[in-house]
C-alpha positions in Angstrom: -27.1 4.9 13.1 -30.1 3.2 11.3 -28.2 1.4 8.5 -27.5 -2.1 9.0 -24.1 -3.7 8.1 -23.1 -7.2 7.7 -19.8 -6.4 9.0 -17.9 -3.7 11.0 -14.2 -3.2 10.2 -12.1 -1.4 12.8 -9.2 0.3 11.2 -8.5 1.4 7.5 -4.9 0.3 7.1 -3.4 -2.8 5.4 -5.7 -5.4 7.2 -8.9 -3.4 7.2 -8.9 -2.0 3.9 -8.1 -5.4 2.4 -10.8 -6.9 4.3 -13.3 -4.3 2.8 -12.1 -5.2 -0.5 -12.6 -8.9 -0.2 -15.9 -8.8 1.8 -17.6 -6.4 -0.5 -16.7 -8.8 -3.4 -18.4 -11.5 -1.5 -21.5 -9.4 -1.2 -21.1 -8.0 2.2 -22.3 -4.4 3.2 -19.5 -3.1 5.4 -18.5 -0.1 7.6 -15.1 0.8 8.0 -14.6 2.8 11.1 -11.5 5.1 11.1 -10.1 7.2 13.9 -8.5 9.8 11.6 -9.7 11.5 8.3 -9.0 11.4 4.7 -5.9 12.9 3.4 -5.1 13.8 -0.2 -1.6 14.0 -1.8 -1.8 17.9 -1.4 -2.1 17.4 2.3 1.5 16.0 2.4 2.9 19.3 0.8 5.3 20.7 1.2 7.9 18.2 2.1 8.9 19.9 5.4 11.4 17.8 7.2 11.1 19.6 10.5 7.3 19.4 10.4 7.0 15.8 9.3 10.3 14.0 10.4 11.0 15.9 13.6 7.8 17.2 14.9 6.1 13.9 13.9 2.9 15.7 12.4 1.5 12.6 11.0 1.8 10.3 14.0 0.1 10.5 17.4 1.2 13.1 19.9 2.8 11.4 22.7 1.5 13.8 25.3 -2.1 13.4 24.2 -2.1 9.8 22.9 1.1 8.0 24.1 1.9 4.2 24.7 3.2 3.4 28.2 6.5 1.5 28.1 7.7 -0.2 31.3 11.4 -0.8 31.5 13.4 -3.4 33.2 13.5 -1.4 36.3 9.6 -1.5 36.3 9.7 2.3 35.5 7.0 3.7 33.3 7.3 6.2 30.6 5.0 7.6 27.9 6.4 7.1 24.3 5.8 8.0 20.8 3.9 5.6 18.6 6.0 6.1 15.5 4.4 3.1 13.8 0.7 4.5 14.2 -0.9 7.0 11.7 -4.7 7.8 12.5 -5.8 8.7 9.0 -7.7 6.5 6.2 -5.0 4.1 5.1 -3.2 4.1 8.4 0.6 3.8 8.5 0.6 2.6 4.9 0.5 6.4 4.1 4.0 6.7 5.8 5.8 3.5 4.9 8.6 2.9 2.5 6.5 -0.2 1.1 9.0 -2.8 1.4 7.0 -5.8 0.9 9.1 -9.2 1.1 7.2 -12.5 1.8 7.6 -14.4 5.0 9.3 -17.7 4.2 8.8 -21.4 4.8 11.4 -21.0 7.6 9.0 -18.4 9.2 5.9 -20.7 8.8 7.7 -24.1 10.3 10.3 -22.6 12.6 10.6 -25.8 14.7 11.7 -27.6 11.5 14.4 -25.1 10.7 15.7 -23.7 14.0 18.0 -25.9 16.0 18.5 -25.5 19.8 15.5 -23.4 20.5 15.8 -21.9 24.0 14.0 -23.7 26.5 12.4 -20.6 28.2 10.8 -19.5 24.9 7.5 -20.4 22.8 8.6 -20.8 19.3 5.8 -22.6 17.5 5.0 -23.5 13.9 2.1 -21.7 12.3 -0.9 -23.8 11.7 -0.4 -23.3 7.9 2.4 -23.9 5.4 4.1 -21.4 3.2 2.5 -23.2 0.1 -0.9 -22.6 1.6 -0.2 -18.9 1.6 1.4 -18.8 -1.8 -1.8 -17.9 -3.8 -2.7 -15.2 -1.3 0.8 -13.6 -1.5 0.3 -13.4 -5.3 -3.1 -11.8 -4.9 -1.6 -9.3 -2.6 1.2 -8.4 -4.8 -1.1 -7.8 -7.7 -3.9 -5.8 -6.1 -1.6 -3.7 -4.2 0.8 -3.2 -7.1 4.2 -4.6 -6.3 7.3 -3.8 -8.3 10.1 -6.4 -8.4 12.0 -9.1 -10.2 11.9 -12.9 -9.6 14.9 -13.9 -11.6 17.7 -12.4 -9.5 20.5 -14.6 -8.1 20.8 -15.6 -4.5 18.6 -15.7 -1.5 15.6 -13.7 -3.0 11.8 -14.2 -2.6 10.5 -17.8 -3.2 8.0 -17.6 -5.9 6.6 -20.3 -8.2 8.1 -20.9 -11.4 7.0 -18.5 -14.2 5.6 -16.0 -11.6 6.3 -12.4 -12.3 5.3 -9.3 -10.3 2.9 -6.7 -11.9 5.7 -4.2 -12.5 9.5 -4.4 -13.1 11.6 -3.3 -10.1 12.3 0.3 -9.4 15.5 1.8 -10.9 18.6 0.4 -9.3 20.7 2.6 -7.0 24.1 3.7 -8.1 25.6 1.8 -5.3 24.3 -1.6 -6.1 27.2 -3.1 -8.2 29.8 -2.0 -5.5 27.5 -3.6 -2.7 26.8 -6.8 -4.9 30.6 -7.3 -5.7 31.6 -6.9 -2.0 29.1 -9.5 -0.8 29.5 -12.0 -3.6 33.3 -12.4 -2.5 31.8 -14.0 0.6 29.2 -16.1 -1.3 26.2 -13.7 -0.5 23.9 -12.3 -3.1 21.9 -9.1 -2.2 18.9 -8.4 -4.3 16.4 -5.6 -5.1 13.4 -6.1 -2.7 9.8 -6.0 -4.0 8.2 -2.7 -3.3 4.7 -1.3 -3.2 5.9 1.5 -5.4 5.2 1.9 -8.9 8.0 1.6 -11.3 5.6 2.7 -14.1 2.0 3.8 -14.5 -0.2 1.1 -12.8 -3.6 0.8 -11.8 -4.3 4.5 -12.7 -1.3 5.7 -10.6 1.9 7.2 -11.9 5.4 5.9 -11.8 7.8 7.1 -9.0 9.7 10.3 -9.7 12.2 9.3 -6.9 11.7 12.6 -5.1 13.6 11.2 -2.0 10.8 11.6 0.5 9.6 8.3 1.4 9.7 6.6 5.0 7.8 8.9 7.3 6.4 11.2 4.6 3.1 10.9 2.7 3.3 10.5 -1.0 2.0 13.6 -2.8 2.5 11.9 -6.2 0.3 8.8 -5.3 2.8 6.4 -6.9 3.3 4.6 -3.5 0.6 2.1 -2.6 -1.5 2.6 0.4 -4.5 1.0 1.7 -6.6 3.9 0.6 -5.4 4.2 -3.2 -5.5 0.4 -3.8 -8.0 -2.0 -2.1 -10.1 0.6 -0.1 -10.8 2.4 -3.4 -12.0 -0.7 -5.0 -14.2 -1.6 -2.0 -15.8 1.9 -2.2 -16.4 1.4 -6.0 -18.8 -1.4 -5.2 -21.2 0.7 -3.4 -21.3 -1.7 -0.5 -18.5 0.0 1.7 -18.9 3.1 3.8 -15.7 4.6 5.4 -16.8 6.4 8.6 -14.1 8.8 9.7 -13.6 10.4 13.2 -15.1 7.1 14.7 -13.0 6.0 17.6 -14.1 2.6 18.7 -13.9 2.4 22.6 -15.0 -1.2 23.0 -16.3 -4.5 21.6 -20.0 -5.3 22.3 -20.4 -9.0 23.0 -22.8 -11.1 24.8 -23.1 -14.8 25.5 -20.1 -15.6 23.5 -21.2 -13.6 20.4 -20.2 -10.4 19.0 -23.0 -7.8 18.8 -20.9 -4.7 17.4 -18.9 -1.9 18.6 -19.2 1.2 20.9 -17.6 4.3 19.5 -17.2 8.1 19.9 -17.2 10.8 17.2 -15.9 13.4 19.7 -13.7 13.1 22.5 -16.0 14.5 25.0 -19.1 13.0 23.2 -21.5 10.4 24.2 -20.7 6.7 23.4 -22.7 5.3 20.6 -23.4 1.7 19.5 -23.3 0.3 16.0 -24.4 -3.4 15.5 -23.3 -6.1 13.0 -23.0 -10.0 13.2 -19.3 -9.7 12.3 -16.5 -7.4 13.6 -13.1 -7.4 12.2 -10.3 -5.5 14.2 -7.2 -4.3 12.5 -5.7 -1.4 14.5 -2.1 -3.0 14.9 -1.1 -5.5 17.5 -0.7 -3.3 20.6 -4.0 -1.5 20.1 -5.8 -4.6 19.1 -4.9 -6.3 22.4 -5.7 -3.0 24.2 -9.2 -3.2 22.5 -9.7 -6.8 23.7 -8.6 -6.0 27.1 -10.8 -2.8 27.5 -13.7 -4.9 26.2 -13.4 -7.7 28.7 -13.2 -10.4 26.1 -13.2 -13.8 28.0 -9.7 -14.9 28.5 -9.8 -18.2 30.5 -6.1 -19.1 29.6 -4.6 -15.8 30.3 -3.4 -15.2 26.8 -4.7 -11.9 25.6 -1.7 -9.5 25.2 0.8 -12.3 25.7 3.7 -13.5 23.6 3.9 -9.8 22.0 7.0 -9.4 19.7 9.2 -6.7 18.2 11.5 -7.7 15.6 15.2 -7.9 16.6 16.9 -4.8 15.2 20.5 -3.4 14.6 22.2 -0.7 12.6 25.4 -0.1 10.7 26.8 2.6 8.6 30.0 2.9 6.6 31.8 5.5 4.6 33.9 4.4 1.6 36.9 6.9 1.1 37.9 4.9 -2.0 34.6 5.7 -3.8 33.0 8.9 -4.9 29.5 9.8 -3.7 26.9 7.6 -5.4 25.0 8.6 -8.5 24.9 11.5 -10.7 22.3 13.8 -12.4 23.1 13.0 -16.0 19.9 12.7 -18.0 21.2 9.5 -19.6 22.0 7.9 -16.3 20.4 4.3 -15.8 20.2 4.9 -12.2 17.4 6.5 -10.0 18.1 10.0 -8.6 19.4 10.0 -5.2 16.6 8.9 -2.8 15.9 7.2 0.6 14.6 4.2 -1.1 16.4 0.9 -0.1 18.9 -0.1 -2.7 19.2 -3.9 -1.8 18.1 -6.6 0.6 20.3 -9.2 2.0 18.6 -12.5 3.1 21.8 -14.9 3.2 21.6 -14.8 7.0 18.0 -15.9 7.3 19.3 -19.2 8.2 22.7 -19.3 9.8 24.9 -22.3 9.0 28.0 -21.6 11.1 29.4 -24.2 13.5 31.0 -21.5 15.6 27.7 -20.2 16.9 24.5 -21.9 18.4 22.3 -19.1 16.3 20.3 -20.7 13.6 17.3 -18.5 12.7 18.6 -15.2 11.6 17.2 -12.3 9.7 17.7 -10.0 6.9 19.2 -6.5 6.1 17.9 -3.5 4.2 20.6 -1.6 2.6 20.3 2.2 2.2 22.3 5.2 0.8 23.2 7.2 4.1 23.3 10.4 2.0 19.6 10.4 1.5 18.2 8.1 4.3 19.6 10.8 6.7 18.1 14.0 5.3 20.0 17.3 6.5 17.9 17.8 9.6 18.2 14.1 10.6 22.0 14.2 10.4 22.1 16.2 13.5 21.1 13.3 15.8 21.0 10.2 13.4 23.8 10.6 10.8 26.2 8.1 12.0 29.4 9.5 13.8 31.1 7.3 16.3 33.1 10.0 18.3 29.8 11.4 19.3 27.8 8.3 19.9 24.8 8.9 22.0 24.8 12.4 21.6 23.8 15.0 18.8 26.3 15.9 16.4 26.9 19.6 16.1 29.3 22.2 15.2 32.5 21.2 13.5 31.6 17.4 13.7 28.3 17.9 11.9 30.0 20.0 9.2 32.6 17.3 8.8 30.0 14.6 8.7 27.9 16.4 6.3 30.8 16.9 3.9 31.8 13.3 4.2 28.3 12.2 3.4 28.4 14.3 0.2 32.0 13.5 -1.0 32.2 9.7 -0.6 30.0 6.6 -1.1 28.3 5.1 1.9 26.1 2.3 2.9 23.6 1.9 5.7 22.3 -1.2 7.0 19.2 -1.9 9.0 18.7 -5.5 10.5 15.4 -7.2 11.0 15.8 -10.6 12.8 14.0 -13.5 14.4 12.6 -12.8 17.9 12.1 -15.2 20.6 8.4 -15.3 21.9 8.1 -14.9 25.6 4.9 -15.1 27.7 5.9 -12.2 29.9 6.5 -9.9 26.8 3.0 -8.4 26.9 0.5 -5.6 26.4 -1.7 -4.7 29.4 -4.0 -1.6 30.0 -3.7 1.1 32.7 -7.0 2.1 33.9 -5.5 5.1 35.7 -4.1 6.6 32.4 -6.4 7.4 29.6 -6.2 9.2 26.3 -8.3 12.1 25.2 -11.3 9.8 24.4 -11.2 8.5 28.0 -10.0 5.0 26.9 -7.3 3.3 29.1 -3.9 3.3 27.6 -1.8 0.4 26.5 1.0 -0.5 28.7 3.8 -2.7 27.1 6.2 -4.8 29.0 9.2 -6.0 26.9 12.6 -7.3 27.3 14.6 -9.0 24.3 15.9 -12.6 25.0 19.6 -13.3 25.0 19.2 -15.1 21.6 17.9 -11.7 20.1 20.8 -9.8 21.4 23.5 -12.5 20.3 21.8 -12.7 16.8 21.9 -8.9 16.4 25.6 -8.9 17.2 26.4 -11.9 15.1 24.8 -10.4 12.0 26.2 -7.0 12.4 29.8 -8.1 13.1 29.5 -10.3 9.8 28.6 -7.2 7.8 31.0 -5.0 9.3 33.8 -7.5 8.3 32.7 -7.7 4.6 32.2 -4.0 4.3 35.6 -3.2 6.1 37.3 -5.4 3.6 35.6 -3.4 0.8 37.2 -0.4 2.1 34.6 0.8 4.5 35.1 2.9 7.6 32.6 2.2 10.4 30.4 5.3 11.3 27.7 3.8 13.2 27.1 0.3 15.0 24.0 -0.4 17.2 23.3 -3.7 18.6 20.0 -4.8 19.8 19.8 -4.3 23.5 17.8 -5.9 26.3 15.3 -2.8 26.3 12.8 -1.9 23.6 10.6 1.1 24.3 8.7 0.7 21.0 11.1 0.3 18.1 10.3 -2.5 15.5 7.4 -4.2 13.7 4.9 -5.4 16.4 3.0 -8.6 16.3 1.8 -11.6 18.3 -0.4 -10.1 21.2 -3.5 -12.2 20.1 -1.8 -15.4 19.1 -3.7 -17.7 16.7 -3.5 -21.5 16.7 -5.3 -24.8 16.6 -5.1 -25.5 20.2 -7.7 -23.3 22.0 -5.8 -23.5 25.4 -2.7 -22.0 23.8 -4.0 -19.4 21.6 -6.5 -16.4 21.7 -7.8 -16.9 18.0 -8.6 -20.0 15.9 -7.0 -20.9 12.8 -9.3 -18.5 10.9 -8.3 -15.7 13.2 -11.6 -15.8 14.9 -11.9 -15.2 18.8 -12.2 -18.8 20.5 -14.5 -17.1 23.2 -16.5 -14.5 21.2 -17.7 -15.9 17.8 -17.8 -13.4 14.9 -15.1 -11.4 16.3 -11.9 -11.5 13.9 -8.3 -10.0 14.1 -6.6 -9.1 10.9 -3.4 -7.1 11.9 -0.2 -8.7 12.8 -1.4 -9.5 16.3 -2.5 -13.1 15.0 1.0 -13.9 14.2 2.2 -17.0 16.2 5.8 -15.9 16.0 7.6 -12.8 14.8 9.2 -14.1 11.7 12.1 -12.2 10.2 10.8 -9.8 7.6 8.7 -6.8 7.1 5.2 -8.3 8.1 2.8 -6.4 6.1 2.6 -8.5 2.9 2.0 -11.6 5.1 -0.6 -9.8 7.1 -2.5 -8.8 3.7 -2.2 -12.3 2.3 -3.8 -13.6 5.5 -6.7 -11.3 5.0 -7.5 -12.8 1.6 -7.1 -16.3 3.2 -9.6 -15.5 6.0 -12.2 -13.4 4.1 -12.5 -15.2 0.7 -14.4 -18.2 2.3 -16.9 -16.0 4.1 -20.5 -15.4 3.0 -23.0 -12.6 4.2 
């Protein structure tokens, strides 16, 4: 490799691609190293549920490229990395593009959270929500977010007069029923901002509402990805090279300064070196910590990989025998066709003001239509059927549930809640187990705090009460448990902060011990927050990179 770059970016997903966009605007010549290859819209066709949803064709094979999960009994198990996609654009190719902002309560948690458990490390972020506000706006406009700012209730906090670049996607036919049910309890669900085109925008078409979203690539190209938004713009400058099939094996550093990266282009091939005065890591929190550990980044305070977090989760599903199945196919219908897109968000339990509980910092719900969020093949194991909880649904039971899904209205709730930061929740590496490239595998130790478990139960019980009062019959209820083998947004393994003794990265997300080395995925987040993290991650990239000069 003879070309000299001003910066090397590891990973082409949300963080890495946005960094390429900003740095090339600043005049940097950058190389984006991506483990996978380019994929075009046609590569995601046909929409084969067995191939993509069940055989997981677009995510790492757990036999060749797993993560090691260590349970509470200290037993090790290789698990599937559902949240990782080795292709240009990364996991943004497979998301449903739910893009809420983190809130003031997420940034300044000690101000809002009462009775913080003494065995946790819940810290304020070294910036305020207001400091992030202009970066949220830039992220929403460059990535192309559809939404509305004039909805009632606990919606996104935006400045007065601000509008998203596009109006929201078409409302789901269940919306009014859900709104009416929650408003009786003083709660106001709202349509979430989405990285999905509601009309032609930035050269990409509006969404046809085909129904294949989460877990599927978008053949229409209406859903925002890192590849079709910011990375595309970076390539247009002529100052960005995307180098595919480049697997970074370690970070090269010397005397407290970054020198470049070591990489392979074939799993059995030789290790090569690429140099640059700045290196930006953005390969998701588990693998960024893995890369730091495998590279022997100095860690005098034993912080690398620590305070790792998964969001607190929980699931509910209901059927309403008093309501017909949602939607219709009339050409004049104002509603979207039946799709797996979330219809509403509920943020009224983001902060809990209830004297009957010690809980204070809560979370939000994404609300779906179970008819479409559970495509037919999913219904066998994940359709919500209490008599067969913990088992696949088959035979007569499956037929009855499929008929029910197609005969009556339903609602599915997915909870994303605050999570307590614990030192012992961590990412390590196992030198005895390697992937196909010979790189030691990540090993994750994780137990949810009792607060997380209680929060999930509290939030799910509240929604169950409201939906039951609206005529709903419960079909699925899954609280957050102690164990977590890899489900949930991941963050926090390379914590940032103003105190060098209590963080891995400084307030510009640069390593305290290796200058010129930055982290731009969610590993820098000091605490988990309680929303989908990607928009906040992207906003932070603008904050970090806009001030840099080559």
